[in-house]
N, C-alpha and C positions, 0 to 999 in steps of 0.2 A: 535539569539538562534539556528535557523536551521543551519546556516552556521557554527557556532562554533561546534555544535554537530556532523555534518557529516564530518567536517574537522578532527575530532578526531576519530570517530568510523567508518568512511567510508573506511579506508585502507583495501584493499582486498575485498571490497564489491561485486565487479563484479564476484568474484570467486564463490559466493554462490547464487547470485540473477540472475538466468537465466530465461527469460520470458517463461511462460508456454503456449504452443500453443493453448490449449483449452480456457484459459482465454483470450489469444490474439484474438481469433476468436470472442468472445463476445464483446470485445472492438471495433474491426473492424466493426462489425455489427452496433454498436451504433453510430459510426462515419458516417455511411451511405455513400453517394457519395462525401463526402468532398475531394477536391483536395489539399487544403492547410491547414496546421495544426500547431497550436502552442502547444507544450508540456511543461506544466508549472510544475516546481519542477521535472525536467526530470531525475535527477540522472545520471546513466551511460547509459541511453538510452533504457531501456527495453520497449517493446511494441510500439516503434516508427515504423509506417508502412514504408516499403521500396518502396512502389509504389505511394507515395504521396510526395508533397513538405512539408517538416517538418522543423520547427525552434524550437529549444529547449531553455528553460530558466532554469537556475540552479544557486543557490547562492553559492554552496560549490566548492572551488577550487579543493579539493580532488576528488570529484565526477566527475568534469569536466575532470580531468586528466585521469580518468579511461575510458572515452568514447572511443570507437573504432575509428580508423583513418577515416573510411568511414561512420561514423555516421553523423547525421544531424548537421548543424552548430548550435553552442550554444552561448548564450549570458549570461554573469554572471549578474544576476539581481534577484530581489525579486518578488514574485507573487503580492505583494501589490503595486508595481509600475512598471507595464509592459511597456517597452519603445517602444510601437508600436501605430500606429494610430487606431482610431475607425474602427471596421469592417475590419481589415487588413487581417483576415484569414477566411477560410470557417468554421473552427471548432477549439475548444480549448479543451485540454485534461489534466487531472491531475490524476496521478496514486499513490494511497497510500501516499499522501503527505500533504493534507490540514490540518491534525492534527498537523503539525509542523509549520504552518504559524503563524506569530505574530499577524495577524488580518485576521481571516478567511473571514469575510463578505467583507472586502475590496478586498481581493484576488479573491473571487468569482465574485464580481462586476467587477473587472478588466478583468477576463476571459470573462464575458458576453459582456463587452465593445468591446474587440478586435475580437470577433467572430460574423460573420454574419449568422451563422448556429448553429449546435449543440455545446453544452457545455457538456462534458462527464467527470464524476468524479467517480473514483473507491475509495470507502472508506469502513468503517466498522461501524456497529452499534451494541451496546449491548442493547437488549430489555429484557423484563421480561422472555422471553422464550429462550433466547440465552444460550447455554451451550457449554463449551469447557473444557475438563478435565484438561488441562495444567493450565488454569487460575483458575478454580474453586477449584482444589485440592492443587495446589502448589504455585500459584502466584496471589492471589486475589488482590494484589496491582495494577496489570495491569488493571483489570476491573475498579477499582476506578479511576485510572489515565485516562483511555480512556473515561469514562463517562464525564470527564471534557474537554478532548481534542477533542474527536470525535463529530462533530456537529450533532444534530438531523435533521431528514429530514425536519422538519418545518423551520429550519434555512436556509437550502439550498434553499428551495422553496421560502422563503420570499425574498431572494436575486436574485435568478435566474428566478423566475416565475414558472409556472406549470412545473412539472418534472415527468418523469417516473422512477420508482424504480425497478430494475431488480436484482434478486438474482444471485449470482455468487458462485455456489457450488465448493468446492475445491477438486480436484481429489486426490486419495490416494498417487499417485506418483508425486505430483506437483513438478515442477522443479524450481519454484521461491521461494526462501527460506525466505518468510515472516513468521510472527508469527504462522499462522495456517497451514503452508505448510506441517508440519510433524505430523499431527494429528494421522496418522496410523503408524508412525515410532517413537515411543516415545524415544528410545535410542538416536536419533539424537540430542535431546535437551541437552544431556550430553556433547556434543562436543562444546568446547569453540569457535571454528571457526564458527559454526552454530549460536550460540548466538551473536557473534560479528556482524553478518549481520542483526540483528533484533534490532531495536532501543529501543524497550520496555525494554530490559534487561539493557540498559545503563541508564534508567531513573527511576528505582525502587530500593529500598533498599533490602538488605538481599537476593540477588540472590543465593549465594552459599548454603544458608540454604534450599531453595526450591529445588535446584538441588540435594542435598544430600538426601532429602526425596524421590524425584523421583527415584534416583538411588537405594535406599533401597527397594522401592516398586516394582521396576522391578526385582531386584535380588531375593526377597522372594515370588514373585508371586502375591502380593497384587494388583498391577496395572492390571494384566490380570484378576483377579477375578472381579474387578469392571468394567473394560472397554474392556475386551477381545472380546466382541461382535462387537466392531468396526472393528476388523480385517477382518470381512466378508463384509464390505461395500466398495464400489468403490469410493464414493464421500461423502462429508459432507457439510451441510449448517452451517457455523460458524459465519454468520452475515455479510459477505462481500457482498457489493451491488454496482451496477452501477447506478448512478443517472444521468439521461439524460434530459437536456433541449433541445427540438427539435429545 
């Protein structure tokens, strides 16, 4: 499913998904002093450190084709069957990918198997206090889908062992075009090229209906009446978390 999805929607992905340096620093801190790193579900190579030995694993041919020539070597494989020996790397990393894996527990167990040090996962959680206007007002189907696809912390901990969970606030000018990146730039979601780099929009029905409601609310001022206070904020907690097994 992951390979098929990104072979279809991944065209031009790198044009919109540029690693944000502030998020990158949080990931680097979580990796600690690891010198060798396996990046699982690596996509086009965002957040791969340049000062460490990195090997990437990615199932999609389209995503592999978009990796820069000087990026880390990449193996076409699935997270659920990593072709490496036990403890082959100092650390293992997975960035906004585990919700696409066909078997999350097996993939996480594989990451733990090949890492002799940290396992670092950037993911997203919807809890009872999570709020994001795009989902709440226009695309509630995303929340319902993510509740099924995004594993709870308990699932990660049951596979990885004790974990630390670190919030990742999203800056208002985030350069990485994932779902929450444009929370203070609502008109960006009207752009089809922006939505094309966000997998959620490829997986829910009636996208155009939600987009037209958003367009109308922006044009008549309804969005600003409800959410204009957000324009004064520098960052927002939208439920993105780093889960770290030391």
